[in-house]
C-alpha positions, 0 to 999 in steps of 0.5 A, a space after each residue: 588246728 590244735 582232739 578232733 576240726 576247728 580249734 576251740 578258742 574258748 576252751 578253759 585252761 583248767 585241763 592243765 591242772 586236771 590231766 597232766 598225764 595227757 601232756 606227753 600225748 601232744 601231737 598229730 596222730 593218724 588212725 590205724 584202720 586195721 585196729 579202728 572200728 566205726 560201728 552202728 546199731 539200729 532196731 529192726 522190725 521193732 524187736 531186734 538190733 542189727 549191727 554193722 560197721 565200716 571197713 574203710 576208715 581214715 582220719 587224724 587226731 590233733 591232740 593238745 595234751 596241755 589243753 585238751 579243749 584245743 584238740 581236734 579230729 577229722 574222720 573220713 568213712 567210705 560208704 561202700 565199705 559198709 558191712 552188716 554180715 549179710 550181703 543182701 542187706 549191705 546191697 540194700 544199704 548201698 542203694 538209692 533207698 539208703 546211702 546212695 553210694 554212687 552219688 555220696 561215696 564218703 561220710 565225714 566228721 569234722 570236730 568243732 569243739 572238744 570238752 574235757 569232762 574230767 579224768 579220762 572222759 571227753 565230749 566232742 562236738 562236730 559236723 557229720 556230713 552224709 548224703 549232702 547234708 551236714 548236721 552237728 553230732 556229739 560223741 562221748 569219748 573215753 581215753 583208753 590209754 597210750 602205749 608203744 607197740 613192739 614196732 616202736 609206734 606210739 599209740 593212743 586209744 579211745 572208745 566212744 558212743 553217739 546217737 542220731 536220728 537218720 531222718 535228719 540226714 535224709 535217710 527216710 526209707 522204711 516199711 510199715 509192719 502189719 503189727 504196727 511200727 516200722 521196719 527200721 528205727 529212726 534212731 541209730 547208735 554209733 560206736 567208736 573204737 579208735 587206735 591212732 599212731 603218732 606221726 614222726 617228728 
């Protein structure tokens, strides 16, 4: 395992020439849950967006700064931690109509390939497992930089975005509107703000 799952054996070595500033970042990093946000946006009633996120997120990044294509990521998200700012809506999302958290308490992501697009931009493809279904998704990531915090922790930051169709993971509950259309959009946008701390050694 070498930014994000299984090592990409076919990654081109050109990243050495195009991103030498990433070389010192090589190592294993653990997500800082207090400064990491996995959020989502879905259209409601065809006219507005509902935003939410997950409060309990963990994971690791194995960064290969010499050859970013060999980097990997693993994320684990506890579905009971969903928060949309409305307790009734959160309860519905946890129910059998949506996430069925009693049966499927965790959503996971395991990367399968990483592509350096140039500069600070990367594209991560991996397997998203939810409700017993595993399907690939692609996340576009931007490297926000690295810093040592006041406590001596070496940190890296990334922000990213992806889109998926929830029906592909079996999330099919909906309600028809009298004016046409449906209550909840099939397309969901995902947003990632990631802060991770380098492991000692």
